[in-house]
C-alpha positions as CSV (number, residue, x, y, z in Angstrom):
1,M,51.6,-48.5,-99.0
2,A,54.3,-46.7,-101.3
3,T,55.8,-43.5,-100.0
4,P,54.3,-40.4,-101.6
5,I,57.0,-38.9,-103.9
6,D,57.0,-35.5,-101.9
7,T,58.2,-37.3,-98.7
8,L,61.0,-39.4,-100.8
9,T,62.2,-35.8,-102.3
10,N,62.9,-34.6,-98.6
11,E,64.6,-37.6,-97.8
12,T,66.8,-37.3,-100.9
13,V,67.6,-33.7,-99.9
14,D,68.7,-34.5,-96.4
15,L,70.8,-37.1,-97.6
16,L,72.2,-34.7,-100.3
17,Q,72.6,-32.1,-97.4
18,Q,74.8,-34.7,-94.9
19,M,77.0,-35.9,-98.3
20,I,77.9,-32.6,-98.9
21,R,78.7,-31.8,-95.4
22,N,80.7,-34.8,-95.2
23,Q,83.3,-33.3,-97.0
24,C,84.8,-36.2,-99.2
25,V,87.5,-34.1,-101.1
26,N,89.3,-36.2,-103.2
27,E,92.9,-34.3,-104.3
28,G,94.3,-37.9,-106.1
29,T,96.2,-39.0,-103.1
30,P,95.5,-41.7,-101.1
31,E,95.3,-40.3,-98.1
32,S,92.6,-37.7,-99.3
33,G,88.8,-38.6,-100.3
34,H,87.5,-39.9,-96.5
35,E,84.7,-41.5,-98.4
36,D,84.6,-43.9,-95.0
37,R,82.3,-40.7,-93.8
38,N,79.7,-41.1,-96.6
39,A,80.1,-44.7,-96.4
40,R,79.1,-44.8,-92.9
41,L,76.5,-42.8,-93.8
42,V,75.0,-44.7,-96.2
43,R,75.5,-47.9,-93.9
44,D,73.1,-46.0,-90.9
45,E,70.3,-45.2,-93.9
46,L,70.4,-49.1,-95.0
47,D,70.6,-50.3,-91.0
48,G,67.8,-52.6,-89.9
49,L,66.5,-53.2,-93.5
50,G,67.4,-57.0,-93.2
51,I,69.9,-56.7,-96.4
52,D,73.6,-57.7,-96.5
53,F,76.5,-55.0,-97.5
54,Q,80.0,-55.3,-98.4
55,T,82.3,-52.6,-97.7
56,F,85.7,-52.3,-99.5
57,E,89.0,-50.2,-98.0
58,P,92.0,-50.7,-100.0
59,E,93.4,-47.5,-98.3
60,P,92.5,-46.4,-94.8
61,N,89.4,-44.5,-95.3
62,R,89.1,-44.9,-98.9
63,T,85.8,-46.7,-98.1
64,S,83.1,-48.4,-101.0
65,L,80.0,-49.9,-99.7
66,I,77.7,-52.5,-102.1
67,A,74.4,-53.8,-101.0
68,R,72.6,-56.2,-102.9
69,Y,68.2,-56.9,-102.9
70,E,68.2,-60.0,-104.3
71,G,65.2,-60.6,-107.0
72,T,63.0,-63.8,-107.0
73,D,64.9,-65.1,-110.4
74,P,68.2,-65.8,-110.1
75,N,68.6,-66.0,-113.7
76,A,66.8,-62.8,-114.6
77,P,69.4,-59.7,-115.2
78,S,70.7,-57.9,-112.5
79,L,70.7,-53.8,-112.3
80,C,73.3,-51.7,-110.4
81,L,72.7,-48.2,-109.4
82,M,76.2,-46.7,-109.1
83,G,77.1,-43.4,-107.2
84,H,80.6,-42.0,-106.4
85,T,80.6,-40.8,-103.0
86,D,83.7,-38.5,-103.4
87,V,84.1,-34.9,-104.9
88,V,86.5,-32.6,-106.0
89,P,88.2,-29.9,-104.4
90,V,86.8,-25.9,-103.8
91,S,88.0,-22.7,-104.2
92,P,86.0,-20.8,-101.2
93,E,86.7,-17.6,-102.3
94,G,84.8,-18.2,-105.3
95,W,81.6,-19.3,-103.6
96,D,78.3,-16.7,-102.9
97,N,77.8,-19.6,-99.7
98,D,79.5,-22.2,-97.7
99,P,80.3,-25.1,-100.3
100,F,80.4,-27.7,-97.8
101,G,77.0,-26.0,-96.0
102,G,74.4,-28.2,-97.7
103,E,72.2,-25.4,-97.4
104,L,68.9,-25.3,-98.9
105,I,68.5,-22.0,-100.3
106,T,65.8,-19.8,-102.0
107,S,66.3,-18.3,-105.5
108,A,65.5,-14.3,-106.3
109,D,62.6,-16.2,-108.4
110,G,61.8,-18.8,-106.0
111,T,63.5,-21.9,-106.6
112,Q,64.7,-23.7,-104.1
113,E,68.0,-25.2,-104.2
114,V,70.9,-27.5,-102.2
115,W,74.0,-26.0,-102.6
116,G,77.6,-27.3,-101.8
117,R,80.3,-29.0,-103.5
118,G,78.9,-32.3,-105.2
119,A,75.3,-31.1,-105.8
120,V,75.9,-31.6,-109.5
121,D,78.6,-34.1,-109.6
122,M,77.2,-36.4,-108.3
123,L,75.9,-37.0,-105.1
124,N,72.6,-35.4,-106.1
125,V,72.5,-38.8,-108.0
126,T,74.0,-41.0,-105.3
127,S,72.0,-39.6,-102.7
128,S,68.4,-40.1,-104.9
129,M,69.5,-43.8,-105.4
130,L,69.8,-44.8,-102.4
131,V,66.6,-43.3,-101.1
132,A,65.3,-45.2,-104.2
133,F,66.9,-48.1,-103.5
134,R,66.0,-48.0,-99.6
135,E,62.3,-47.4,-101.0
136,I,62.0,-50.6,-102.6
137,V,63.8,-52.7,-100.2
138,R,61.5,-51.4,-97.3
139,S,58.0,-51.7,-99.1
140,G,58.8,-55.4,-99.4
141,K,58.2,-55.2,-103.3
142,R,60.6,-58.0,-105.2
143,Y,61.4,-57.7,-108.8
144,P,62.7,-60.9,-110.7
145,G,66.4,-59.7,-110.9
146,D,68.8,-58.3,-108.2
147,I,68.9,-54.5,-107.7
148,I,72.4,-53.4,-106.2
149,Y,73.5,-50.2,-105.0
150,F,77.0,-49.1,-105.5
151,A,78.6,-46.4,-103.1
152,V,81.7,-46.1,-104.9
153,A,85.1,-44.2,-103.7
154,D,87.8,-42.5,-105.8
155,E,85.6,-42.2,-108.8
156,E,87.3,-38.1,-109.4
157,A,90.8,-39.6,-109.6
158,G,90.3,-42.3,-111.9
159,G,88.7,-45.1,-109.6
160,V,91.9,-46.7,-108.9
161,L,90.6,-46.9,-105.2
162,G,87.1,-47.5,-105.9
163,A,85.3,-49.0,-108.8
164,K,88.6,-50.4,-110.6
165,H,90.3,-51.9,-107.9
166,I,86.8,-53.8,-106.8
167,I,85.9,-55.1,-110.1
168,E,89.2,-56.4,-110.8
169,N,89.8,-58.0,-107.3
170,D,86.2,-58.7,-106.6
171,W,83.6,-59.2,-109.5
172,D,81.4,-61.6,-107.8
173,A,80.6,-58.7,-105.2
174,I,79.6,-56.1,-107.7
175,K,78.7,-58.8,-110.7
176,S,75.7,-56.8,-112.9
177,D,74.1,-57.1,-116.1
178,Y,73.3,-53.7,-116.2
179,V,74.4,-50.3,-115.0
180,L,72.9,-46.9,-114.3
181,T,75.4,-44.0,-113.4
182,E,76.4,-40.2,-113.8
183,Y,75.5,-38.2,-115.9
184,G,72.3,-37.9,-117.9
185,G,68.7,-36.3,-118.6
186,T,69.1,-32.8,-119.1
187,P,65.8,-31.5,-121.3
188,S,65.6,-29.2,-123.9
189,F,62.5,-27.6,-124.5
190,T,61.7,-26.2,-128.3
191,D,58.9,-25.6,-130.3
192,D,59.3,-29.5,-131.9
193,G,58.7,-30.9,-128.5
194,T,61.0,-31.7,-125.4
195,T,64.6,-33.7,-126.1
196,V,66.4,-35.5,-123.2
197,L,70.0,-36.5,-123.3
198,L,71.0,-39.7,-121.6
199,T,74.7,-41.0,-121.9
200,N,75.5,-44.1,-123.6
201,G,79.3,-43.6,-123.8
202,E,82.0,-41.2,-122.8
203,K,85.6,-39.7,-124.4
204,R,88.5,-41.8,-123.5
205,G,91.5,-40.2,-121.2
206,A,94.9,-40.2,-122.7
207,F,96.9,-38.4,-119.9
208,R,100.4,-37.8,-120.9
209,H,103.2,-36.8,-118.8
210,L,105.9,-34.5,-121.5
211,E,109.8,-35.0,-119.6
212,I,111.2,-32.1,-121.2
213,A,115.2,-31.9,-121.4
214,G,117.0,-28.6,-121.3
215,S,121.2,-27.8,-120.3
216,P,121.6,-25.8,-117.1
217,G,123.3,-22.1,-116.7
218,H,123.5,-19.3,-114.7
219,G,120.4,-17.4,-114.3
220,S,122.7,-14.4,-114.5
221,M,123.2,-15.1,-118.3
222,P,120.5,-16.4,-120.0
223,Y,121.3,-15.3,-123.5
224,A,120.9,-18.1,-126.1
225,T,120.2,-21.0,-123.5
226,D,118.9,-24.2,-123.1
227,N,115.7,-23.7,-121.0
228,A,113.7,-26.8,-120.4
229,L,111.0,-24.1,-119.0
230,I,111.0,-21.9,-122.3
231,K,110.6,-25.1,-124.1
232,A,107.6,-26.1,-122.6
233,A,106.0,-22.9,-122.5
234,K,106.1,-23.2,-126.3
235,I,104.3,-26.5,-126.2
236,V,101.8,-24.8,-124.0
237,A,101.6,-22.1,-126.2
238,R,101.4,-24.3,-129.5
239,M,98.6,-26.9,-127.8
240,S,96.5,-23.7,-127.1
241,E,96.1,-22.7,-130.3
242,Y,96.4,-26.4,-132.1
243,K,93.3,-27.0,-133.9
244,V,91.3,-30.3,-134.4
245,A,89.0,-30.9,-137.5
246,P,85.5,-31.6,-135.9
247,N,83.8,-34.8,-136.2
248,I,80.0,-33.9,-137.0
249,D,78.8,-37.6,-136.9
250,E,75.0,-38.5,-136.5
251,M,75.3,-38.1,-132.4
252,F,76.4,-34.6,-132.5
253,R,73.9,-33.9,-134.7
254,D,71.3,-35.0,-132.5
255,R,72.9,-33.2,-129.9
256,V,72.9,-30.1,-131.5
257,R,69.4,-30.5,-132.9
258,S,67.9,-31.6,-129.2
259,L,69.4,-27.9,-128.0
260,G,66.8,-25.9,-129.6
261,F,68.9,-23.4,-131.2
262,D,67.5,-21.5,-134.0
263,A,68.4,-22.7,-137.9
264,E,71.0,-20.9,-138.8
265,T,72.5,-21.2,-135.6
266,E,72.2,-25.1,-135.9
267,R,73.3,-25.0,-139.4
268,R,76.8,-23.6,-138.7
269,L,77.0,-25.5,-135.7
270,L,76.7,-28.6,-137.9
271,D,79.1,-27.0,-140.6
272,P,83.2,-28.0,-139.9
273,A,83.9,-24.5,-141.5
274,H,81.6,-22.4,-139.5
275,I,81.7,-24.4,-136.0
276,D,84.7,-22.6,-134.3
277,D,82.7,-18.8,-135.3
278,V,79.2,-19.7,-133.8
279,L,80.9,-21.6,-130.6
280,A,82.8,-18.0,-129.6
281,E,78.9,-16.9,-129.5
282,L,77.8,-19.5,-127.4
283,P,77.3,-19.2,-123.6
284,L,80.3,-20.8,-122.3
285,G,79.1,-23.8,-120.7
286,M,77.4,-24.6,-123.5
287,A,80.4,-23.8,-125.7
288,R,83.0,-26.1,-124.0
289,N,80.8,-28.9,-124.0
290,L,80.3,-29.1,-127.2
291,H,83.2,-28.4,-128.8
292,S,84.8,-31.2,-126.5
293,C,81.8,-33.5,-128.1
294,C,83.0,-33.4,-131.5
295,Q,86.9,-33.5,-131.2
296,M,90.0,-34.7,-129.4
297,S,90.5,-32.0,-126.8
298,F,94.4,-31.3,-125.0
299,S,94.2,-29.3,-121.8
300,P,97.9,-28.7,-120.4
301,N,97.2,-28.6,-116.7
302,V,100.3,-29.2,-114.4
303,L,104.0,-27.6,-115.4
304,N,107.1,-28.2,-112.9
305,S,110.5,-27.0,-113.8
306,G,113.7,-26.3,-111.8
307,D,114.9,-26.3,-108.7
308,K,116.5,-23.1,-108.0
309,D,115.5,-19.6,-109.2
310,N,119.3,-18.4,-110.2
311,T,119.7,-21.5,-112.1
312,V,118.4,-22.4,-115.5
313,P,116.1,-25.4,-115.7
314,D,117.7,-28.2,-117.5
315,H,114.2,-30.5,-117.3
316,A,110.4,-29.4,-117.2
317,D,107.4,-32.2,-116.8
318,L,104.2,-30.9,-118.2
319,M,101.4,-33.2,-117.9
320,V,98.3,-32.9,-120.6
321,D,94.9,-34.1,-120.2
322,I,94.2,-35.5,-123.3
323,R,90.4,-37.0,-124.4
324,M,90.0,-39.1,-127.0
325,L,86.1,-39.7,-129.1
326,P,85.1,-43.0,-129.6
327,G,86.8,-44.6,-132.3
328,E,90.3,-42.9,-131.7
329,D,92.9,-44.3,-129.4
330,D,96.3,-43.8,-127.9
331,D,98.0,-43.9,-131.1
332,D,95.7,-41.4,-132.7
333,A,96.6,-39.2,-129.4
334,D,100.3,-39.5,-129.6
335,R,100.6,-38.7,-133.5
336,R,98.6,-35.4,-132.9
337,L,100.8,-34.6,-129.7
338,R,103.9,-35.1,-131.8
339,E,102.5,-32.8,-134.2
340,I,102.0,-30.3,-131.3
341,I,105.3,-30.4,-130.2
342,G,107.0,-30.0,-133.5
343,P,110.1,-31.5,-135.3
344,D,112.2,-28.6,-133.2
345,L,111.4,-29.8,-129.9
346,L,110.5,-33.1,-130.4
347,P,114.4,-34.2,-129.7
348,S,114.0,-32.6,-126.6
349,V,110.7,-33.9,-125.5
350,T,110.3,-37.7,-123.9
351,I,106.2,-38.7,-124.0
352,H,105.0,-41.0,-121.3
353,R,101.9,-42.3,-121.1
354,K,99.9,-42.7,-117.7
355,Y,97.5,-45.1,-116.9
356,D,98.7,-47.2,-119.7
357,D,97.9,-50.4,-118.3
358,E,94.2,-49.9,-117.5
359,K,92.1,-52.1,-119.8
360,R,90.3,-50.7,-122.6
361,G,86.6,-51.8,-123.0
362,P,83.9,-50.3,-125.4
363,A,83.7,-46.6,-125.2
364,M,79.9,-46.8,-126.3
365,S,77.2,-48.9,-124.9
366,S,74.3,-50.2,-127.3
367,T,70.8,-48.6,-126.7
368,D,69.0,-51.7,-128.0
369,T,68.8,-52.9,-124.7
370,P,65.3,-53.5,-122.3
371,L,67.1,-51.4,-119.7
372,W,67.2,-48.3,-122.4
373,S,63.5,-48.8,-123.4
374,A,62.9,-49.0,-119.7
375,L,64.7,-45.6,-118.8
376,T,63.1,-43.9,-122.2
377,D,59.3,-44.7,-120.8
378,A,60.1,-43.9,-117.4
379,I,61.3,-40.6,-118.8
380,Q,58.3,-40.3,-120.7
381,I,56.2,-40.6,-117.3
382,A,57.9,-36.8,-116.5
383,Y,57.7,-35.6,-120.0
384,P,55.5,-37.2,-122.3
385,D,56.0,-37.7,-126.0
386,A,59.9,-36.7,-125.1
387,R,62.6,-37.8,-127.0
388,V,65.8,-39.8,-125.4
389,V,68.9,-39.0,-127.4
390,P,71.6,-40.9,-126.7
391,S,74.7,-39.0,-126.0
392,I,78.3,-38.9,-124.8
393,V,80.1,-37.7,-122.0
394,T,83.6,-35.1,-122.0
395,G,84.9,-36.7,-119.0
396,G,85.6,-40.2,-117.8
397,T,83.1,-42.1,-115.4
398,D,83.4,-45.5,-113.6
399,A,81.0,-46.8,-116.4
400,R,84.3,-47.3,-118.5
401,F,85.2,-50.5,-115.9
402,F,81.8,-52.1,-116.5
403,R,81.8,-51.7,-120.2
404,A,85.4,-53.4,-119.9
405,R,83.4,-56.1,-118.7
406,G,81.0,-56.3,-121.7
407,V,78.0,-54.7,-119.3
408,P,75.7,-52.0,-120.9
409,A,76.3,-49.0,-118.2
410,Y,74.1,-45.8,-119.1
411,G,74.4,-42.4,-117.7
412,A,70.9,-40.9,-115.9
413,G,68.8,-39.0,-114.1
414,L,66.3,-36.6,-114.8
415,L,66.4,-32.6,-114.7
416,S,64.0,-30.1,-114.4
417,N,63.5,-26.7,-116.3
418,K,64.9,-24.5,-113.7
419,V,68.7,-24.5,-115.4
420,S,69.4,-24.0,-118.6
421,F,71.8,-26.8,-120.0
422,A,75.0,-24.2,-120.3
423,E,74.4,-23.3,-116.9
424,F,74.1,-26.7,-115.8
425,Q,77.7,-27.3,-117.3
426,N,79.1,-24.6,-115.6
427,R,78.1,-26.2,-112.1
428,F,80.7,-29.3,-112.5
429,H,83.6,-28.7,-110.8
430,G,82.8,-24.9,-110.6
431,N,81.7,-22.5,-108.2
432,N,78.4,-22.2,-106.7
433,E,77.8,-25.7,-107.5
434,R,73.8,-26.5,-106.9
435,I,70.5,-28.9,-108.1
436,D,66.8,-27.8,-107.3
437,I,64.5,-29.9,-105.4
438,E,62.3,-30.3,-108.7
439,S,65.6,-31.9,-110.0
440,L,65.9,-34.5,-107.1
441,K,62.0,-35.1,-107.2
442,L,62.8,-36.0,-111.0
443,T,65.3,-38.0,-110.4
444,T,64.5,-40.2,-107.5
445,E,61.4,-41.0,-109.1
446,L,63.2,-42.0,-112.0
447,W,64.7,-44.8,-110.5
448,L,61.7,-46.3,-109.0
449,N,59.9,-45.8,-112.6
450,V,62.8,-47.7,-114.2
451,C,62.9,-50.7,-112.0
452,E,58.8,-50.9,-112.5
453,R,59.5,-51.0,-115.9
454,L,62.8,-53.0,-116.2
455,W,61.6,-56.5,-115.8
456,I,58.5,-56.4,-117.6
């Protein structure tokens, strides 16, 4: 007998709380993360079910776990449910509650929410996937294809010690025909009906290290010095003012139309001459997302310069996060970067490509697959007649490593109407990250319903 969905939801809530409390904070260094804590938690949750699992630890405590539930037909396509177990750092002073408390808190309107770092990105998905996977296994139900649960480390620092490492070195362990991961399932409710955004692609990263040269001098005599820090500051200022012509393609049009704007706002958002004006009028979370979904973006995030406070610096290092739309490449990013730097400063700058050895697969997965059809059908159980719209995610996900292997990968999930699109966007890597119980219920149920429909 199937376990009632309310019971499964409670299991997801409990597991999410434990994952948050394990504080698997990835600071981008090999010694951070400590995903072994969540790997042990997952192992304990699967213990006694009679299925095999493997763990991978390329660095101490950086553990990923793969569990495979075999299907009845070795020729049937397999499905991987992939969730990362690490989270980004927090600034506790910006939170109203303990960011690692995993508390279940009732808001003023009566909505129950789980609070904590990772509640949105993406431990809600990771925990709900495990609950659904475990329910299928313990029920004894068999599907034609294998179902793989992949609790992966290091997603928040590029996957070098997680998905990238495993796929490149142990492909047979994780080999699958379809992948579901973060993020998607954001519904919009308008007079024209319900629209749900799912992710079938993502912007690609083109991270750059700018090495900026100057000449040393005494800090007490700054007049007409060749100060590398001042050059770097000029580049940062130019970057903040640089305008990229928006790419208003059909996917972006679908995204805008799905968000329920009034006709005039929609018209202006889809007009390259007016989009900047209307973005300035929107809630910040929504404006930032829409801005990044229609253009290459440049974010100067780290600047280091000099060695001593009384010496004019002769070097500076500027780290820039560049995200490219599908169809753009590294040469496009470098061309725009040179435009930003300008001919006056370019002779002083050496541009280094970071992670340039990463194999580039397609940025998008086709939606002409049985899995996309199964997702659509499953979503329409919760939201009858909903229109499911493909979209891109502005950040990178581990899906790109599977796409490089030719495997269709989608970002999915299913949210309630308890939080607006704009507010949900603000919670990614933000203060007061939290997820409501209804969304956890809908997402847990989604994975079960997808499996019911994939192999029909």
